[in-house]
N, C-alpha and C positions, 0 to 999 in steps of 0.2 A: 723712301720717296722724298725728294727735296722740293721745297717751295721756295722760290726766290723771284725777286721782282724782275730781274734781267730775262730769265726764261719766260716768265709770264708775258712780259711785253713783246718778246720776240715771237712767242706763240700768236699773240693777238695780231701783230703786224703781218706775219706769214699767212695766217689763216684768212685775214682780211683781203690781202692781195690776191690770194688764190680765188676767192669768190668775186673779186673784181674781174679777174680774167674770165671767170665763168659768165659774168653778165656782159662783158664787152665783146665776147666772141661772136655774137650775132650782129654787132655793129648797129643796134637799134637805138642807142642812147647817145646824147650829145657829149662833146669832149669835156664839158664843164664837170660832168660826173667823174670821169677819170682824174681830172685835176684835184677834185675834192678828196677822193679816196686815196689817191697816191700821196697827197699832201698829209692827210691824217695818219696813214700807216707808216709813211716815211718818217714822220715825226716820232711815232711810237718806237720805231726802230732806233732812232737817235737816243731816245730816253733809255731803251734797253742797253745801249752801249755805256751811257753814263752810269746806270745802276750796276752793270756788270763790273766796271772798273772801280767803282766806289765801294761795293760790298763784297762781292766773291767772284773774282776774275776767272773766267774760263776762256782762254785765248781764242780758241777756234769759234766759240759762240760769239764773242765780241767782234771778231773779224767778219763773221757771217752777218751780224747786225749792221755793221758799217756797210757792207756790200748791199744789203737790202734797202738801207736808207739812201745810198747813193743812186742806185738803180731807180727807185721810186721817185726821187726828186729830179733826177736827170731826165726822166721820160715823162714828167709831169704833164706836158701838153701833147704827147704823142697819142694818136688814135689807135695805133697798133697795140695789141695786148701781148705780143710774143715775149717782150722783155719781162712782163709780169711773171711768166712762168719761170724764167731764169732766177728771179728774185725769190720765188717760192722754193725752188730746188735749193738755193743756197741757204735760205732760212731753215729748211728741213734739216740740212747738214748741221747747222748750228744747234738745233734742238736735240738731234741725236748726240751731239758732243756734250751738251749739258747733262744728258742722262748717263752716258757711259763714263764720265769723269767723277760721277757721284759714287760714294761709298755704298756697297750693297745694292746697286741698281740692278734691275732685271728687265725682262721683256715686258712685264705688266707696266712698269714705269714708263717705258718707251711708248707703249700703246696709249697711256693716259696723256702724255705730252702731245703726241701727234693728233690723236682724236680730239683732244681739247683744243688744239689750234684750229681745227676745222670747225668745231662747234662754236667757238667764240667768233671766228671769222664770219660764219654763215649768219648768225643772229645779228651781229653789227651791221653787216652789209644789207641785211633785210631791212633794218630800220633806216639806214641811210638812203636805200633805194626808194623806200616808201616816201620818205621826205623829199626826194628828188622829183616825184611825180608832181609836187606843188610847183616846182620850177619848170617842168617840161610836161604839162598835163595831157599832151596829145599822144603820149606813149600808149602802147597796148598793155594789158595787164599780164601778158605772157611772161615778162621777166620776173615780176613779183611772184607769180604762180611757181615758176621754176625754182626760185630761191626759197620759197616757203616749202616746197616739196623736198628740197635738199636738206633743210633744216630738220623736216620730219624723218628723214633717213638717218641723219647723224645723231639726232637726240637719243634714240634707244642704244646706239653704239656707245654714246658717252656714259649713259647709265650702266651699260654692261661692263665697260672697262673699269668703272669705279666700284663695282661690286665684286670684281674678280679678287681672289684671296691674295694678300690680306687687304680687305676692302671695306666698304660701308656696312656690309652685313655684320662684320665683326664689331662695328660700332653700335649698331642697332641691337645686337644681343648682349652687349655689355662686355665682350671680350676686350675691346679697346675702349679706354675711358676717355670721353671727349672733354672732360673737365667741367662739364655743366649738367651732370647727372642725365646724360642722354638727349638733352634738349637740342643740341646741335645736330645730332643724327636725324631727329624727326624734322628739324628745320631743313635739312638737306632733302629728305623725302618730299617735303612740301615744295621746295624749289624745283626739284627734278620733275614732279608731277605737273606743276603749274606751267612749266616751259613747254611741255608737250601739249597741254590743254590750250594755251594761248596760241601756239602755232596751228593747232587744228582750228580754233576760232578765226585766226587770220585767214586761212584758206577758205573758210565758210564765208567770211565777209567779202572776199574777193569775188564771189559768185554772184553778188548783187550788182545790178546794172548801174546804179546811181554812183555819181562820182564821190559822194560822201562815204561810199564803202571803202574806197582807197584810203581816205583819211582815217576811217575807223581801223583798218588793217594796220595802218602806220602806228596808231595809238597802242594797238595790242602788241606791236613788235617792240615798242618802247618798254612796256612792262616785261616782255620776254627777255630783253637784255638783263634786266635786274634778276630775274629768276635764273637765268642761264649762268650768270656770274656767280650766283649763289650755288648752283649745282656743281660748277667746276672748282671754284676757290675754296668753298667750305669743305668739301671732301678732301682736297689736296692738303689744306691746312691741317685737318684733323689727322690724316694718315701720315703727315710729316712729323707728327709729335713723337 
């Protein structure tokens, strides 16, 4: 299992654009939100290109990253989300290429990259969407609830693909040495558990009627980003050793 900056950044950009489409499909949010997210994830795709050419070039992945960036930035002010799906499809092709060109890659590695993209995209978009309620406070909470529910669906899948053999169970039982006497393995368990707990608390907060509940949910999603990145990156870094 290989961990590299270009693949990680393309994962993040692809997953983020996928859940941008998920949020925009109901056309209940202002165009400013799409500008923000396409700008953010388009920029991440540009960084993915730079990292790929600088560190370890995989041509198909780098071409996919260029296409994702161009689509995101070219459609910055468009209300339609149909081009976002095109960017997601191209990004997925680049992610698949990053796996199949790796030595000793297998289906588990592919699942980890694709599920990880969805996981990172969902948690990032949840935080950004919660923040957008400060800009557009008249929105219903349906969009936040839907995105929180999606994170709660993807979260156990993320854990599942990371414990598939050879995975984090091998780290916890000492078969794989994390270099820190098992501390990183337990740190991963903590991050994985807290991500789910924070997502559940976010959903619970959104059930409260006061507007401060949205701000509380947004704060919880900020914490969830930290633990989610720990869940994905710590596991992949250890298993790449």
